[in-house]
VMD Tcl script that draws the C-alpha trace (Angstrom):
set ca {
  {69.07 -64.91 17.62}
  {70.40 -68.00 19.38}
  {71.15 -71.51 17.93}
  {68.73 -74.02 19.21}
  {67.38 -77.47 18.49}
  {63.81 -77.79 17.41}
  {62.28 -81.22 16.70}
  {65.78 -82.65 16.55}
  {66.87 -80.20 13.85}
  {70.31 -78.80 14.51}
  {71.70 -75.60 13.01}
  {68.37 -73.85 12.75}
  {67.87 -70.56 14.72}
  {65.20 -69.87 17.31}
  {64.38 -66.07 17.73}
  {64.80 -65.28 21.35}
  {61.58 -63.30 21.47}
  {59.37 -66.00 19.84}
  {56.77 -67.49 22.15}
  {55.39 -70.85 20.92}
  {51.69 -70.76 21.19}
  {49.85 -73.22 23.55}
  {46.59 -73.65 22.01}
  {46.40 -76.96 20.03}
  {44.04 -75.16 17.46}
  {46.60 -72.38 16.67}
  {49.49 -74.88 16.51}
  {47.56 -77.00 13.94}
  {46.80 -73.80 12.05}
  {50.49 -72.86 12.08}
  {51.30 -76.32 10.39}
  {48.80 -75.23 7.69}
  {50.56 -71.98 7.32}
  {53.99 -73.59 6.90}
  {52.43 -75.83 4.12}
  {51.44 -72.79 2.01}
  {54.86 -71.29 1.31}
  {53.71 -68.64 -1.23}
  {51.56 -65.67 -0.44}
  {50.46 -62.80 -2.74}
  {50.78 -59.54 -0.80}
  {49.03 -56.44 -1.98}
  {49.60 -52.84 -0.89}
  {46.76 -50.78 -2.47}
  {45.25 -47.45 -1.31}
  {44.76 -43.94 -2.14}
  {48.65 -43.42 -2.29}
  {48.81 -45.59 -5.29}
  {47.45 -42.56 -7.42}
  {50.94 -40.74 -6.83}
  {53.19 -43.75 -7.53}
  {54.97 -43.16 -4.23}
  {55.65 -44.88 -1.10}
  {52.52 -45.96 1.07}
  {51.54 -43.57 3.85}
  {55.06 -42.69 5.21}
  {55.25 -39.28 3.50}
  {52.67 -37.99 6.13}
  {55.15 -38.45 8.84}
  {57.62 -35.46 8.89}
  {59.98 -37.91 10.87}
  {60.12 -39.92 7.60}
  {60.01 -37.05 5.11}
  {63.52 -37.19 3.86}
  {63.26 -40.73 2.46}
  {59.66 -40.95 1.72}
  {58.75 -37.76 -0.12}
  {60.72 -38.72 -3.11}
  {58.91 -36.36 -5.46}
  {59.94 -32.79 -6.22}
  {57.33 -31.11 -4.12}
  {57.04 -27.45 -4.45}
  {54.79 -27.11 -1.38}
  {55.35 -26.82 2.36}
  {54.77 -29.89 4.59}
  {51.51 -28.65 5.89}
  {50.05 -28.17 2.38}
  {51.52 -31.50 1.25}
  {49.87 -33.48 4.07}
  {46.54 -31.86 3.50}
  {46.76 -32.70 -0.28}
  {47.57 -36.39 0.73}
  {44.91 -36.40 3.05}
  {42.43 -35.38 0.21}
  {43.49 -38.27 -2.07}
  {40.37 -40.05 -1.12}
  {38.47 -37.43 -3.18}
  {40.04 -38.83 -6.38}
  {40.48 -42.54 -5.75}
  {38.35 -44.01 -8.40}
  {39.61 -47.54 -9.46}
  {37.01 -48.35 -11.99}
  {38.98 -51.23 -13.56}
  {39.05 -53.16 -10.34}
  {37.92 -56.68 -11.05}
  {38.97 -58.79 -8.09}
  {38.26 -62.15 -9.83}
  {40.86 -61.26 -12.36}
  {43.39 -60.87 -9.40}
  {42.29 -64.21 -8.04}
  {42.57 -66.05 -11.20}
  {46.15 -64.68 -11.69}
  {47.08 -65.62 -7.99}
  {45.55 -69.07 -8.40}
  {47.42 -69.74 -11.93}
  {50.62 -68.38 -10.29}
  {50.66 -70.89 -7.53}
  {49.86 -68.46 -4.62}
  {48.04 -70.06 -1.57}
  {47.14 -67.20 0.62}
  {46.48 -63.40 0.16}
  {47.82 -60.56 2.46}
  {45.69 -57.53 1.58}
  {46.03 -54.00 3.14}
  {42.63 -53.26 4.67}
  {44.18 -50.19 6.18}
  {47.61 -48.71 6.11}
  {49.11 -46.10 8.40}
  {47.29 -43.33 6.57}
  {43.98 -44.61 8.04}
  {42.09 -44.99 4.83}
  {39.81 -48.00 4.90}
  {39.47 -50.35 2.03}
  {36.19 -51.63 3.60}
  {32.90 -50.31 4.65}
  {33.88 -49.41 8.32}
  {31.19 -47.89 10.39}
  {33.68 -46.19 12.62}
  {35.13 -43.69 10.14}
  {34.02 -41.71 6.92}
  {37.68 -42.14 5.65}
  {36.90 -45.06 3.70}
  {36.40 -46.11 0.02}
  {32.57 -46.48 0.54}
  {31.97 -42.92 1.70}
  {30.48 -40.40 -0.61}
  {33.60 -38.34 -0.46}
  {35.27 -41.04 -2.52}
  {34.20 -41.22 -6.13}
  {34.34 -44.98 -6.12}
  {31.64 -45.18 -3.39}
  {28.87 -45.69 -5.93}
  {30.65 -48.67 -7.70}
  {28.89 -52.00 -7.12}
  {32.37 -53.24 -5.93}
  {32.98 -50.20 -3.68}
  {33.63 -52.44 -0.67}
  {36.95 -53.59 -1.94}
  {38.06 -55.72 0.99}
  {34.58 -57.69 0.72}
  {34.97 -58.27 -2.83}
  {38.57 -59.03 -2.83}
  {38.21 -61.56 -0.01}
  {35.31 -63.34 -1.64}
  {36.90 -63.65 -5.02}
  {40.09 -65.26 -3.55}
  {38.10 -67.52 -1.25}
  {36.28 -68.91 -4.39}
  {39.65 -69.89 -5.62}
  {40.50 -71.66 -2.46}
  {43.19 -69.13 -1.40}
  {43.46 -68.21 2.29}
  {42.93 -64.77 3.54}
  {45.11 -62.55 5.72}
  {43.83 -59.13 6.60}
  {46.64 -56.64 6.89}
  {45.68 -53.95 9.47}
  {47.89 -51.04 10.59}
  {47.87 -50.61 14.37}
  {48.78 -46.94 13.90}
  {46.01 -44.61 12.26}
  {47.33 -41.34 11.20}
  {43.99 -39.96 10.36}
  {41.78 -40.39 13.44}
  {42.23 -37.68 16.00}
  {42.48 -40.35 18.70}
  {46.00 -40.90 17.50}
  {47.07 -37.70 15.76}
  {45.20 -34.82 17.21}
  {43.86 -32.58 14.57}
  {46.04 -29.67 15.52}
  {49.04 -31.83 15.23}
  {48.09 -33.01 11.68}
  {47.37 -29.52 10.52}
  {50.28 -27.49 11.87}
  {52.54 -29.70 14.07}
  {55.51 -31.85 13.43}
  {54.15 -35.48 12.74}
  {56.09 -38.66 13.70}
  {55.12 -42.34 13.68}
  {53.73 -42.27 17.09}
  {50.68 -40.45 18.60}
  {50.60 -36.73 18.93}
  {50.37 -37.12 22.68}
  {51.68 -39.30 25.57}
  {48.99 -41.89 26.06}
  {49.96 -42.05 29.83}
  {49.23 -38.30 30.16}
  {45.93 -38.62 28.30}
  {44.52 -42.03 29.16}
  {40.92 -41.11 28.18}
  {41.96 -40.17 24.76}
  {44.21 -43.05 24.36}
  {41.23 -45.43 25.49}
  {39.10 -43.96 22.72}
  {41.94 -45.08 20.19}
  {41.99 -48.46 21.71}
  {38.31 -48.92 21.39}
  {38.32 -47.58 17.95}
  {41.12 -50.22 16.96}
  {39.21 -53.08 18.56}
  {36.03 -51.92 16.87}
  {37.52 -52.03 13.49}
  {39.23 -55.35 13.82}
  {36.20 -56.96 15.19}
  {34.12 -55.42 12.20}
  {36.49 -57.29 9.87}
  {36.28 -60.59 11.80}
  {32.58 -60.57 12.22}
  {31.33 -59.22 8.93}
  {33.96 -60.06 6.17}
  {33.85 -63.94 6.11}
  {36.52 -66.39 7.05}
  {39.91 -64.82 7.74}
  {42.88 -67.14 8.43}
  {45.44 -64.55 9.57}
  {45.15 -61.09 11.23}
  {48.43 -59.42 9.96}
  {49.23 -56.58 12.21}
  {51.77 -53.79 11.10}
  {53.15 -50.79 12.83}
  {55.24 -52.54 15.40}
  {56.05 -49.24 17.38}
  {52.46 -49.49 18.68}
  {53.23 -51.75 21.54}
  {53.43 -51.61 25.47}
  {57.19 -51.00 25.63}
  {56.66 -47.83 23.65}
  {53.80 -46.73 25.97}
  {51.18 -47.61 23.29}
  {49.41 -50.64 24.68}
  {46.33 -51.30 22.53}
  {45.42 -54.59 24.49}
  {46.12 -56.74 21.32}
  {46.20 -60.02 23.37}
  {42.60 -59.23 24.47}
  {41.69 -58.17 20.95}
  {42.95 -61.41 19.59}
  {41.09 -63.35 22.23}
  {37.77 -61.57 21.30}
  {38.52 -62.12 17.58}
  {39.08 -65.99 18.27}
  {35.78 -66.33 19.84}
  {34.35 -65.57 16.53}
  {37.01 -67.36 14.38}
  {38.89 -69.77 16.61}
  {41.41 -70.67 13.89}
  {42.81 -67.19 13.61}
  {46.62 -66.77 13.44}
  {48.01 -63.47 14.69}
  {51.03 -61.79 13.22}
  {51.79 -58.95 15.57}
  {54.83 -57.94 13.53}
  {58.31 -57.32 15.42}
  {56.54 -57.23 18.84}
  {57.17 -60.55 20.18}
  {55.00 -62.29 22.87}
  {51.93 -64.56 22.35}
  {50.41 -62.31 19.69}
  {53.31 -62.93 17.32}
  {52.62 -66.45 16.15}
  {55.03 -66.11 13.28}
  {57.84 -63.73 12.41}
  {58.08 -61.51 9.33}
  {61.45 -60.38 8.02}
  {61.02 -57.51 5.61}
  {62.76 -57.11 2.12}
  {65.29 -59.74 3.29}
  {66.07 -63.41 3.66}
  {67.71 -64.70 6.86}
  {71.13 -66.06 6.46}
  {70.42 -69.21 8.29}
  {67.31 -71.51 8.66}
  {64.91 -70.57 11.30}
  {63.06 -73.23 13.34}
  {59.86 -71.38 13.96}
  {57.13 -70.32 11.43}
  {58.15 -67.27 9.54}
  {57.30 -65.42 6.36}
  {59.61 -62.96 4.39}
  {57.57 -60.14 2.81}
  {59.49 -59.04 -0.39}
  {58.33 -56.80 -3.14}
  {58.23 -57.89 -6.81}
  {59.33 -54.37 -7.62}
  {61.37 -51.69 -5.82}
  {58.76 -51.08 -3.13}
  {55.45 -52.10 -1.74}
  {53.30 -49.42 -3.23}
  {52.63 -49.04 -7.03}
  {55.35 -46.94 -8.83}
  {54.90 -45.65 -12.47}
  {58.63 -46.51 -13.30}
  {58.98 -49.61 -11.30}
  {61.70 -52.26 -11.99}
  {60.35 -55.87 -11.54}
  {62.58 -58.65 -10.43}
  {63.04 -61.45 -12.96}
  {61.09 -64.72 -12.81}
  {64.49 -66.40 -12.07}
  {65.27 -64.17 -9.28}
  {61.86 -64.57 -7.73}
  {61.91 -68.29 -7.91}
  {65.46 -68.40 -6.48}
  {64.17 -66.21 -3.57}
  {61.25 -68.79 -2.94}
  {63.75 -71.75 -3.14}
  {66.11 -70.01 -0.69}
  {63.32 -69.14 1.64}
  {61.52 -72.51 1.76}
  {64.92 -74.37 2.20}
  {65.33 -72.12 5.27}
  {61.85 -72.94 6.64}
  {59.86 -69.88 5.54}
  {57.11 -68.66 3.36}
  {57.49 -65.92 0.75}
  {54.97 -63.18 0.88}
  {55.43 -61.57 -2.60}
  {54.07 -58.03 -2.94}
  {52.46 -57.06 -6.10}
  {51.00 -53.53 -6.19}
  {47.81 -52.85 -8.20}
  {47.74 -49.84 -10.38}
  {45.55 -46.82 -9.48}
  {42.79 -47.98 -11.83}
  {42.57 -51.40 -10.21}
  {44.44 -53.55 -12.75}
  {47.62 -55.50 -12.03}
  {50.70 -54.36 -13.97}
  {51.40 -56.49 -17.09}
  {55.12 -57.23 -16.04}
  {53.82 -58.55 -12.60}
  {51.13 -60.73 -14.41}
  {53.69 -62.08 -16.76}
  {56.09 -63.15 -13.78}
  {53.17 -64.55 -11.80}
  {52.11 -66.68 -14.85}
  {55.78 -67.98 -15.30}
  {56.14 -68.74 -11.63}
  {52.87 -70.78 -11.74}
  {54.12 -72.83 -14.75}
  {57.22 -73.61 -12.86}
  {55.47 -74.44 -9.68}
  {53.06 -76.71 -11.50}
  {55.97 -78.91 -12.53}
  {58.06 -78.63 -9.28}
  {55.60 -77.60 -6.73}
  {55.69 -80.85 -4.99}
  {59.16 -79.85 -3.80}
  {57.98 -76.63 -2.45}
  {54.50 -76.98 -0.85}
  {53.85 -78.97 2.36}
  {57.60 -79.31 3.02}
  {59.81 -78.67 5.94}
  {63.49 -77.91 6.51}
  {65.97 -80.62 5.94}
  {69.64 -80.85 6.89}
  {71.97 -79.62 5.39}
  {69.43 -76.88 4.35}
  {71.70 -74.94 1.85}
  {75.08 -76.22 0.82}
  {77.33 -76.46 -2.24}
  {74.76 -74.84 -4.65}
  {72.04 -77.31 -3.37}
  {68.77 -76.33 -1.55}
  {67.04 -78.96 0.47}
  {63.35 -79.58 1.50}
  {61.55 -82.71 2.64}
  {58.25 -84.07 3.02}
  {58.56 -86.57 6.06}
  {55.13 -87.97 5.43}
  {56.17 -89.19 1.90}
  {59.77 -90.13 2.74}
  {60.94 -87.73 0.14}
  {63.95 -85.28 0.08}
  {64.04 -82.57 -2.60}
  {67.09 -80.99 -4.00}
  {67.34 -77.83 -5.96}
  {70.65 -77.66 -7.67}
  {71.73 -74.33 -9.17}
  {75.25 -75.16 -10.13}
  {76.75 -75.24 -13.46}
  {78.25 -78.81 -13.68}
  {76.18 -81.74 -14.96}
  {77.97 -84.06 -12.45}
  {77.38 -83.34 -8.86}
  {77.59 -84.67 -5.34}
  {74.30 -83.89 -3.49}
  {75.80 -83.34 0.07}
  {72.99 -85.48 1.66}
  {74.07 -87.95 4.35}
  {71.33 -87.86 6.88}
  {69.40 -90.98 5.73}
  {69.95 -93.73 3.20}
  {68.94 -92.85 -0.28}
  {67.21 -95.56 -2.24}
  {66.48 -93.85 -5.46}
  {67.05 -90.56 -7.33}
  {64.48 -88.94 -9.82}
  {64.89 -86.03 -12.13}
  {61.56 -83.95 -11.55}
  {61.91 -82.43 -15.07}
  {61.22 -85.80 -16.96}
  {60.53 -88.02 -14.13}
  {63.57 -90.13 -15.25}
  {65.37 -92.39 -12.60}
  {68.99 -91.52 -12.13}
  {71.75 -94.14 -11.41}
  {73.77 -92.90 -8.33}
  {76.51 -93.91 -6.12}
  {76.71 -93.37 -2.40}
  {79.68 -91.14 -1.97}
  {81.30 -90.41 1.43}
  {80.11 -86.73 1.09}
  {76.70 -87.56 -0.16}
  {74.91 -88.84 -3.36}
  {76.88 -88.67 -6.69}
  {75.39 -88.93 -10.09}
  {75.30 -87.28 -13.52}
  {72.42 -85.79 -15.42}
  {71.31 -83.94 -18.42}
  {70.74 -80.36 -18.04}
  {67.15 -79.50 -18.52}
  {66.23 -76.95 -21.27}
  {64.57 -73.86 -20.11}
  {60.92 -73.81 -20.77}
  {59.39 -70.72 -22.25}
  {56.41 -71.42 -19.97}
  {58.40 -69.82 -17.16}
  {60.86 -67.63 -19.09}
  {64.01 -68.25 -21.01}
  {66.36 -68.43 -18.06}
  {67.29 -71.81 -16.54}
  {65.90 -71.92 -13.10}
  {67.30 -75.00 -11.31}
  {67.68 -78.74 -11.61}
  {65.19 -80.45 -9.28}
  {65.69 -83.87 -7.98}
  {63.62 -86.17 -5.79}
  {65.33 -88.63 -3.46}
  {63.57 -91.52 -1.77}
  {65.06 -91.85 1.62}
  {64.60 -94.47 4.49}
}
mol new
graphics top color blue
foreach p $ca { graphics top sphere $p radius 0.5 }
foreach p [lrange $ca 0 end-1] q [lrange $ca 1 end] { graphics top cylinder $p $q radius 0.2 }
display resetview
């Protein structure tokens, strides 16, 4: 990354590979995206039954870290057993409206849902494969909510929550990517079982298969705000050109507002960037979103450890102060319910955001970003600067010197605070707020609103 100046903001980073979209409609939608701040990400599929990492154990290349269960079978047998998990996937307690209600109450503004992970199992009624939740080989196919993606999208839309369709560009089930003989007996890796340049007809079938499935989602599953593409190794530099720019153009003929997140690939198809399980050290001056799991990993685990509400809110504050969104992953259980610890944290986050959300949503980066235990955001339209203070002292100097401050308000009780203009910022004293049991017993932060001119 290289330092740059975007809209007059010094000190923020511009990823060198980022290409700013030219279409006014997409630029407008990216402003919408940057207003949202908090997404609910959901990894859910046949792998949830095992309580292990999603898909990756199918790749022998990734076996050492992903097959974290004491398997007493050989690789070939294991992969066959994984492939047949569709025959036991039966989430009879799947009630998407309960998911949507919890997300709405938790302050989540858009959903990122895995329609298909790398294993190729489709969570919608795709006409281009039988490896799907609606096929008779899956016991859930007869359920009235069998088309999981359709019911999930509709439930979240009813709550006014945006929709991002996660779609893996790799597909380890179709023989157009992993030939049958490779899956059954050969060494499997992340990429295709053949060199696309040497078998162009087979690769063309995979490209068409991919386009068909994405267009199916775009044309038959209602309004989608974001196409969220994973499997960044599927790209032209790796010899795996799926003509994604052409695909996005076709999709936008149907849904012109679509944002495309072609993860880690750069170019015009990566409208925003997506750090994973990490927070950048410095602010980023282009649209971005950090996908972080509430537990240890993205898929459901039977003995997962969930981050505390305080940790999650501090993550959100840090990310927003650096210009990004938090995509917080909550993995449903195999039976279709959300884990109780996750629901508790979502509820507590929502209570905190109900009180302090004005300082989170619809904001942008604000110099000095993060400094002296202070995290800054601003709403330029309102002429407001917001400060999250996580220090210990009840007398502090807020290191804000960019504009003249005309008033300071404590957002906990809406009281006005007397202050003096200090050479290094704004100095005042305050009474530490008492933690509310609505969002846990731990103190999260003091939040102040500064009127500036």
